[in-house]
C-alpha positions as CSV (number, residue, x, y, z in Angstrom):
1,M,9.6,-0.2,-14.8
2,T,11.2,1.7,-12.0
3,R,10.4,5.3,-11.5
4,F,14.1,6.2,-12.2
5,W,13.6,4.8,-15.7
6,N,10.3,6.6,-15.9
7,L,12.2,9.8,-15.3
8,L,14.7,9.0,-18.0
9,I,11.8,8.2,-20.4
10,A,10.3,11.6,-19.5
11,N,13.6,13.2,-20.3
12,V,13.8,11.4,-23.6
13,L,10.3,12.3,-24.5
14,C,10.8,15.9,-23.6
15,L,13.9,16.1,-25.8
16,S,12.2,14.3,-28.7
17,L,8.9,16.2,-28.5
18,G,10.4,19.5,-27.7
19,P,8.4,22.2,-25.9
20,F,5.2,21.0,-27.6
21,V,4.8,17.9,-25.7
22,L,7.2,8.7,-21.9
23,H,8.1,-20.0,-9.1
24,A,5.5,-17.2,-8.5
25,Q,4.7,-17.8,-4.8
26,D,8.1,-17.8,-3.2
27,E,8.1,-16.2,0.3
28,L,9.0,-12.5,0.1
29,Y,9.9,-11.6,3.7
30,L,10.6,-7.9,4.0
31,E,11.2,-7.6,7.7
32,I,7.6,-6.3,7.8
33,T,6.5,-9.2,9.9
34,Q,9.5,-11.4,10.7
35,P,9.3,-15.2,10.4
36,G,8.4,-16.6,13.8
37,L,6.4,-13.6,14.8
38,R,4.1,-14.5,17.7
39,R,0.4,-14.0,16.8
40,V,-2.8,-14.2,18.7
41,A,-4.7,-17.5,18.1
42,V,-8.3,-16.6,17.2
43,A,-11.1,-19.1,16.6
44,A,-13.5,-17.6,14.0
45,P,-16.3,-20.0,13.1
46,P,-18.9,-18.6,10.7
47,L,-21.2,-16.1,12.3
48,M,-24.8,-17.3,12.8
49,V,-27.1,-16.3,9.9
50,L,-30.6,-15.6,11.2
51,P,-33.7,-16.4,9.1
52,G,-34.7,-13.9,6.5
53,T,-31.1,-12.9,5.6
54,P,-30.3,-13.1,1.9
55,A,-28.0,-16.0,1.4
56,E,-25.8,-14.2,-1.1
57,S,-25.2,-11.2,1.3
58,A,-24.4,-13.6,4.2
59,R,-22.0,-15.6,2.0
60,E,-20.2,-12.5,0.7
61,F,-19.9,-11.1,4.2
62,Q,-18.4,-14.3,5.6
63,Q,-16.0,-14.9,2.7
64,T,-14.7,-11.4,2.9
65,L,-14.2,-11.6,6.7
66,D,-12.4,-14.9,6.4
67,N,-10.1,-13.6,3.8
68,D,-9.3,-10.4,5.8
69,L,-8.6,-12.3,9.0
70,A,-6.4,-14.8,7.2
71,A,-4.3,-11.8,6.0
72,A,-4.2,-10.0,9.3
73,A,-0.7,-9.8,10.6
74,P,-1.3,-10.1,14.4
75,I,-3.8,-13.0,14.1
76,A,-3.4,-16.7,13.6
77,I,-6.8,-18.3,12.7
78,V,-7.2,-21.6,14.4
79,D,-7.7,-24.5,11.9
80,Q,-11.4,-24.7,11.1
81,R,-11.2,-28.5,11.0
82,L,-10.7,-28.4,14.8
83,Y,-14.0,-26.6,15.4
84,A,-16.0,-29.8,15.1
85,L,-14.2,-31.1,18.3
86,V,-15.8,-28.3,20.4
87,E,-19.0,-29.5,21.9
88,D,-21.5,-26.8,22.8
89,D,-22.2,-26.2,26.5
90,P,-24.6,-23.7,28.2
91,R,-21.9,-23.0,30.8
92,P,-19.6,-20.3,29.3
93,E,-16.6,-21.3,31.4
94,I,-16.8,-24.9,30.2
95,L,-17.3,-23.8,26.6
96,N,-14.3,-21.5,26.8
97,Q,-12.2,-24.3,28.1
98,R,-13.1,-26.4,25.1
99,W,-12.1,-23.7,22.7
100,R,-8.9,-23.3,24.5
101,A,-8.2,-27.0,24.3
102,I,-7.9,-26.7,20.5
103,G,-5.4,-23.8,20.8
104,A,-7.6,-20.7,20.7
105,Q,-6.9,-17.7,22.9
106,F,-9.9,-15.7,21.6
107,L,-13.3,-16.6,20.1
108,L,-15.1,-14.5,17.5
109,S,-18.9,-15.1,17.4
110,G,-22.0,-13.2,16.5
111,T,-25.0,-13.0,14.2
112,V,-25.9,-11.7,10.7
113,V,-29.5,-10.7,10.0
114,R,-31.5,-8.6,7.6
115,A,-33.5,-5.8,9.3
116,G,-35.6,-4.0,6.7
117,G,-33.3,-2.9,3.9
118,Q,-30.2,-3.2,6.1
119,L,-27.7,-5.9,7.0
120,V,-27.1,-6.0,10.8
121,V,-24.0,-7.7,12.1
122,E,-23.4,-8.2,15.8
123,A,-19.9,-9.4,16.7
124,R,-18.2,-10.3,19.9
125,L,-14.6,-11.2,20.7
126,V,-14.2,-13.2,23.9
127,D,-10.9,-13.5,25.8
128,L,-11.0,-17.3,26.5
129,V,-8.8,-16.9,29.6
130,S,-10.7,-14.2,31.5
131,G,-14.1,-15.0,29.8
132,E,-14.6,-11.2,29.3
133,F,-15.4,-9.4,26.1
134,A,-12.4,-8.0,24.4
135,F,-14.6,-6.4,21.8
136,A,-18.4,-6.2,21.1
137,K,-20.0,-4.0,18.4
138,R,-23.0,-3.8,16.1
139,Y,-22.7,-2.8,12.4
140,R,-25.5,-1.7,10.0
141,A,-25.2,-1.1,6.3
142,G,-27.2,-1.6,3.1
143,I,-27.8,-5.2,2.0
144,G,-25.4,-4.7,-0.9
145,A,-22.6,-3.4,1.4
146,S,-21.8,-6.7,3.1
147,P,-18.1,-6.6,2.1
148,V,-17.7,-3.2,3.6
149,V,-19.1,-4.4,6.9
150,A,-16.7,-7.3,6.9
151,H,-13.7,-5.1,6.1
152,T,-14.8,-2.7,8.9
153,L,-15.1,-5.6,11.4
154,A,-11.7,-7.0,10.5
155,N,-10.1,-3.6,10.9
156,D,-11.6,-3.3,14.3
157,I,-10.4,-6.7,15.4
158,V,-6.9,-5.9,14.3
159,Q,-7.1,-2.7,16.3
160,V,-7.9,-4.6,19.4
161,F,-4.5,-6.3,19.2
162,T,-2.3,-3.6,17.8
163,G,-3.9,-0.3,18.6
164,R,-4.0,0.4,14.8
165,P,-6.8,-0.5,12.4
166,G,-6.1,-3.1,9.8
167,P,-5.6,-2.3,6.1
168,F,-8.9,-3.8,4.9
169,L,-10.7,-0.6,3.9
170,S,-7.6,0.8,2.2
171,R,-7.1,1.4,-1.6
172,V,-4.3,1.0,-4.0
173,G,-3.7,3.5,-6.8
174,F,-1.7,2.3,-9.8
175,I,-1.0,2.7,-13.5
176,S,-2.6,0.4,-16.0
177,D,-2.9,0.1,-19.8
178,R,-5.8,-2.3,-19.7
179,A,-8.1,0.2,-21.4
180,G,-5.5,1.4,-23.9
181,G,-2.7,3.8,-22.8
182,P,-1.2,4.0,-19.4
183,E,-3.9,5.6,-17.2
184,L,-4.5,6.1,-13.5
185,W,-6.6,3.5,-11.7
186,M,-7.4,2.4,-8.2
187,M,-8.7,-0.7,-6.5
188,D,-9.5,-2.2,-3.1
189,W,-6.6,-3.6,-1.1
190,D,-7.4,-7.1,-2.3
191,G,-7.8,-6.2,-6.0
192,D,-11.6,-5.9,-6.0
193,N,-13.5,-3.0,-7.5
194,P,-10.9,-1.7,-10.0
195,K,-11.9,1.8,-11.2
196,Q,-10.4,3.9,-14.0
197,L,-9.7,7.4,-12.8
198,T,-8.3,9.1,-15.9
199,K,-9.1,8.8,-19.6
200,H,-6.7,11.3,-21.0
201,G,-5.3,9.1,-23.8
202,T,-1.7,10.0,-22.9
203,I,1.1,8.9,-20.5
204,A,0.5,8.9,-16.8
205,L,3.2,8.1,-14.3
206,A,4.1,7.8,-10.6
207,P,0.9,8.4,-8.6
208,V,1.0,9.1,-4.9
209,W,-1.9,9.5,-2.4
210,S,-2.2,12.4,0.0
211,P,-2.1,11.3,3.7
212,D,-5.9,11.8,4.1
213,G,-6.6,9.7,0.9
214,R,-8.6,12.5,-0.7
215,K,-6.1,13.4,-3.4
216,L,-3.7,11.8,-5.9
217,V,-0.7,13.7,-7.4
218,F,0.7,12.2,-10.5
219,T,2.7,13.0,-13.6
220,S,0.9,13.3,-17.0
221,F,1.7,14.3,-20.5
222,L,-1.8,15.8,-20.9
223,R,-0.3,19.2,-21.9
224,G,2.6,17.8,-23.8
225,A,5.5,17.9,-21.4
226,P,5.5,16.0,-18.1
227,A,3.5,18.0,-15.6
228,L,2.2,17.4,-12.1
229,F,-1.6,17.2,-11.6
230,V,-3.8,16.8,-8.6
231,L,-6.8,14.6,-8.9
232,T,-9.6,14.4,-6.3
233,P,-11.1,11.0,-7.2
234,H,-14.4,11.2,-5.4
235,E,-15.2,14.5,-7.0
236,G,-13.5,13.8,-10.4
237,Y,-11.7,17.2,-10.1
238,L,-8.4,17.6,-11.9
239,R,-6.0,20.5,-11.2
240,L,-2.7,21.4,-12.8
241,L,-0.1,21.8,-10.0
242,W,3.2,22.5,-11.8
243,D,4.2,22.3,-15.5
244,K,7.3,24.6,-15.9
245,N,10.5,23.7,-17.8
246,G,10.8,20.1,-18.7
247,V,10.6,17.1,-16.3
248,N,8.3,17.2,-13.3
249,S,7.8,13.8,-11.7
250,S,8.1,11.5,-8.6
251,A,5.9,13.5,-6.2
252,T,5.7,12.6,-2.5
253,F,3.5,14.2,0.2
254,S,4.7,15.7,3.5
255,P,3.1,13.8,6.4
256,D,0.8,16.8,7.1
257,G,-0.4,16.9,3.4
258,K,0.5,20.5,3.0
259,R,3.5,20.2,0.7
260,I,5.0,17.9,-1.9
261,A,8.6,17.2,-2.8
262,F,9.2,16.3,-6.4
263,A,11.9,16.0,-9.1
264,S,12.1,18.7,-11.6
265,S,14.5,20.2,-14.3
266,I,13.3,23.7,-13.6
267,D,16.9,25.0,-13.6
268,G,18.3,22.6,-16.2
269,N,19.6,19.8,-14.0
270,T,17.0,17.4,-12.4
271,D,16.8,18.2,-8.6
272,I,14.5,17.8,-5.7
273,Y,12.1,20.7,-5.0
274,V,9.3,21.4,-2.5
275,L,6.0,23.0,-3.4
276,P,2.9,23.8,-1.4
277,I,0.0,21.6,-2.5
278,D,-2.2,24.7,-3.0
279,G,0.4,26.0,-5.5
280,G,3.1,28.6,-5.4
281,T,6.9,28.7,-6.2
282,P,8.9,25.6,-5.7
283,R,11.9,25.7,-3.4
284,R,15.0,23.8,-4.5
285,L,16.5,21.4,-2.0
286,T,19.4,19.7,-3.9
287,T,22.2,21.3,-6.0
288,A,24.7,18.5,-6.5
289,R,25.8,17.3,-10.0
290,G,23.9,14.3,-11.4
291,I,20.2,13.4,-11.3
292,D,18.3,13.7,-8.0
293,T,14.9,12.2,-8.1
294,Q,12.4,9.9,-6.3
295,P,12.0,11.8,-3.0
296,A,10.2,10.0,-0.2
297,W,9.2,12.0,2.9
298,A,9.8,10.3,6.2
299,P,6.8,9.6,8.5
300,N,8.1,12.1,11.1
301,G,8.4,14.8,8.4
302,R,12.0,15.6,9.3
303,Q,13.8,13.7,6.6
304,I,13.5,13.0,2.9
305,A,15.0,10.0,1.2
306,F,15.8,10.3,-2.5
307,T,17.7,8.7,-5.4
308,S,20.8,10.4,-6.7
309,T,23.5,9.6,-9.4
310,R,26.0,12.0,-7.8
311,S,28.3,9.0,-7.0
312,G,28.1,7.7,-10.5
313,T,25.2,5.2,-10.1
314,P,21.7,5.6,-8.7
315,Q,21.9,5.3,-4.9
316,I,19.6,6.2,-2.0
317,Y,20.5,9.3,0.1
318,L,18.9,11.0,3.1
319,M,18.6,14.7,3.8
320,D,16.8,16.8,6.3
321,A,13.5,18.2,5.1
322,D,15.2,21.6,4.4
323,G,17.8,20.1,2.1
324,S,20.6,20.1,4.7
325,N,22.7,17.2,6.2
326,V,22.8,15.1,3.0
327,R,24.2,11.6,3.6
328,R,24.4,8.4,1.5
329,L,22.3,5.5,2.8
330,S,22.9,2.7,0.3
331,F,26.3,1.2,-0.3
332,D,26.0,-2.5,-1.2
333,G,25.3,-2.9,-4.9
334,G,25.4,-0.5,-7.9
335,F,21.7,0.4,-8.1
336,H,19.1,1.6,-5.6
337,D,15.9,3.5,-6.4
338,E,12.3,4.0,-5.3
339,A,12.7,4.4,-1.6
340,T,9.6,4.0,0.6
341,W,9.5,4.3,4.4
342,T,8.1,1.9,7.0
343,H,5.5,3.5,9.1
344,D,7.9,3.7,12.1
345,G,10.6,5.3,10.0
346,T,13.3,2.8,11.0
347,R,13.7,1.2,7.6
348,I,13.1,1.9,3.9
349,A,12.2,-0.6,1.2
350,C,13.6,0.1,-2.2
351,T,14.4,-1.4,-5.6
352,T,17.9,-2.7,-6.2
353,K,19.5,-4.7,-9.0
354,V,20.9,-8.2,-8.5
355,G,22.2,-10.4,-11.4
356,G,20.6,-8.1,-14.0
357,R,17.2,-8.2,-12.4
358,F,15.3,-5.7,-10.2
359,Q,14.7,-7.0,-6.7
360,I,13.3,-5.4,-3.5
361,A,15.6,-4.7,-0.6
362,T,15.2,-3.2,2.9
363,I,17.8,-0.8,4.4
364,D,18.1,0.1,8.0
365,T,18.1,3.9,8.2
366,V,20.6,4.0,11.1
367,T,23.1,1.2,10.2
368,S,22.6,1.1,6.4
369,R,22.3,-2.7,6.7
370,R,20.7,-4.0,3.5
371,T,18.6,-7.2,3.1
372,V,17.8,-8.2,-0.5
373,I,14.7,-10.3,-1.1
374,T,15.3,-12.4,-4.2
375,A,12.2,-13.6,-6.1
376,P,11.3,-14.7,-9.6
377,G,11.3,-12.1,-12.3
378,N,11.8,-8.4,-11.8
379,N,10.3,-7.0,-8.6
380,E,10.1,-3.2,-8.0
381,S,8.2,-0.1,-6.9
382,P,7.5,-1.2,-3.3
383,C,5.0,0.6,-1.0
384,F,3.8,-0.3,2.5
385,S,0.3,-0.8,3.6
386,P,-1.0,1.9,5.9
387,D,-0.5,-0.3,9.0
388,G,2.9,-1.4,7.8
389,S,2.0,-5.1,7.9
390,M,2.0,-5.7,4.1
391,I,3.7,-4.4,1.0
392,A,2.5,-3.9,-2.6
393,F,5.0,-4.1,-5.5
394,A,5.1,-4.6,-9.2
395,S,6.5,-7.9,-10.7
396,D,6.7,-9.4,-14.1
397,R,7.1,-13.0,-12.8
398,T,3.9,-14.0,-14.7
399,G,5.2,-12.6,-18.0
400,T,3.8,-9.1,-17.8
401,S,4.1,-6.4,-15.1
402,Q,1.3,-6.9,-12.4
403,I,0.6,-5.7,-8.9
404,F,1.2,-8.1,-6.0
405,I,0.9,-7.7,-2.3
406,T,2.4,-9.7,0.5
407,D,0.4,-11.3,3.2
408,A,1.4,-11.3,6.9
409,D,3.8,-14.2,6.2
410,G,5.5,-12.4,3.3
411,V,3.8,-14.6,0.7
412,P,2.9,-12.7,-2.5
413,H,-0.7,-12.6,-3.8
414,Q,-1.4,-11.3,-7.3
415,L,-4.0,-8.5,-7.5
416,T,-4.1,-7.6,-11.2
417,S,-4.0,-9.7,-14.4
418,E,-5.5,-7.6,-17.2
419,G,-3.0,-5.6,-19.2
420,T,0.2,-4.3,-17.7
421,N,0.1,-2.7,-14.2
422,H,2.7,-0.9,-12.2
423,S,3.5,1.9,-9.8
424,P,1.3,1.0,-6.8
425,T,0.6,3.6,-4.1
426,W,-1.4,2.6,-1.0
427,T,-3.7,4.7,1.2
428,G,-5.5,3.9,4.4
429,A,-8.5,6.2,3.8
430,S,-11.7,4.5,2.6
431,K,-13.2,7.4,0.8
């Protein structure tokens, strides 16, 4: 369900409980990476496994690396069926020409070996035109940490081409009822290693990561009414942030991590407020009639997007971070909610409604031009990967709400399947 409806549920629960207590693989282009985007052609044959290396560790490493590189936005992996056409040659310049003949611009090679209790990976990326190393590095980790080594190597290779590390050590927080009620969970970017973070036996909603990936702020009915809590997952530390007067939901962090904007009915009407993450007194930013909710802080820290019903239907508005200069952003269609910014701040993705179904759209923050991405089922709650190359969202195209991500071509891949899962939030931090 969209967070706008989450807010309405919270309102209803507050009123009812009183003060004592809410064709599955169609392409999904989101202008993240446009069709026809030019990519670097990389040949990536399996790294050489040296004697004494546990076969399972080597297999897990290679499979993880292959999956990561296949999803990397700036990279086009050369068809592995062509590798057999490349005959080995002791002369590097001749060998490089043969790799170029099958369409490769770069060649990834290296070795995997066990050294004591560690897995040691040496990787080299060769520019096949100049013959020089574009990248060379050695990695060490425990034998059981081969996927982490693979994710780290894939991140580093992406950084060679973009200047930004890939998303392969990132994590996705989400809400799931697989263990009973809706609780807070997290998983690796590819759906591996799901972990339950809360076991409160009550409703949890709308999680959001801090910029450094160390904290999650979310709404919980742990104390009856919907309140904001801060969770530090690696410490298991939970702290109440704000619980005054009715609804408190839809938090978003400022880019420096020092403040949150959130929706609250502190003064009766639901408006947007700002509160220091260490606590204090919230400062009200909006005062118009109607519900103001779902704030989303821009990457530059100077603007906040939010949802408002001041025009009669939920629409996306922008305001300066101090609450001034409010202007409407969405005009096409009668419903827009759940704004999330691209990493460069030029566009937002949001949830809209088309033909009675929720769909994801992008809106240019300067021109207000909207692009709707129609797909099977209801698709909502978008959030971008830390590098901006992929997007996570919730969809019921399989019959129940599940978390999906797009790959570099915009093709959805399902991450969850157990229970119902929604409200993804993505962080680039690995710990």
